[in-house]
N, C-alpha and C positions, 0 to 999 in steps of 0.2 A: 504494500500500500504506500503510495507516494503521499507525503504530507508536506505542505508549505506552512511555515509559522512565521508570524510577524510580531515583534515585540511592541506592545501598546504602551506599557509603563512598567517600571521596575524600581526596586530599591535593593538594599543588601539582602533582605530576607525573602522577598517574594517578587513574582512577576506575573503580569497579565499579558496574555498573547492571544492573537486571533489565529485560528488554525483552519486551513482550507484543505480539503481532500478532493483533488481534481477528478479522480476516478469515480467518485460518488456524487460530485457536485454538492458537497456539504460544507457549511461554514460554521465554525464553533468558536467559543472563547474559552480559555482555560486559565486557571490560577494555580501557580506552582512555584517551587524554588527557582531562582533565575537560571541556574545551570542544569536543571533537570531536563531529561529527554521528555518530549511530549507524550502524554499518556491518555488514551481515550477515556479512561475512568475519570479524568479531571475535566473533561470537556462539558460545556453547557451550550445550549442553543443561543444564538445571537439575540433572539427575542427575549429569552429569560434574562440574559445579561443586561439588555437595555431596559427591561421592565423593573429591575431592582433599583432601589434608591442606593446610591453609593454609600458605603460604610466607612469611608475615610478618603484622605487626599489622594492616595495612590489609585484607589478604585475610581475616583472621579476623573483623574488624569487619563486612566485607561478608557473610560467611557467617552470622554471628550476626544481622545485620539482616534477611537473607532468611528465616531460620528464624522470627524474630519476626514478620515480615510475614505469613508463611503461617499461623502459630498464631493471630494476631489475626484474620485473615480467616475462619478456620474456627471461631472461638469467638464472633464477633459475630453477633448475630441481632436 
């Protein structure tokens, strides 16, 4: 399974990443240690991630980064 991961926000202890599985056309968000390999058990849907109220500054930066990434992708041509 090919997986592409993009770091949304991280600090010393944790990292928020967006994960795309091109073979399945699935997009997820995961929260894990910054140097950890991506693990499907840590993945959540983008909908669930965006629906949650951020529980801290790192989570808020990750949300803002994902929204910015989506807006940029949709406006670039």
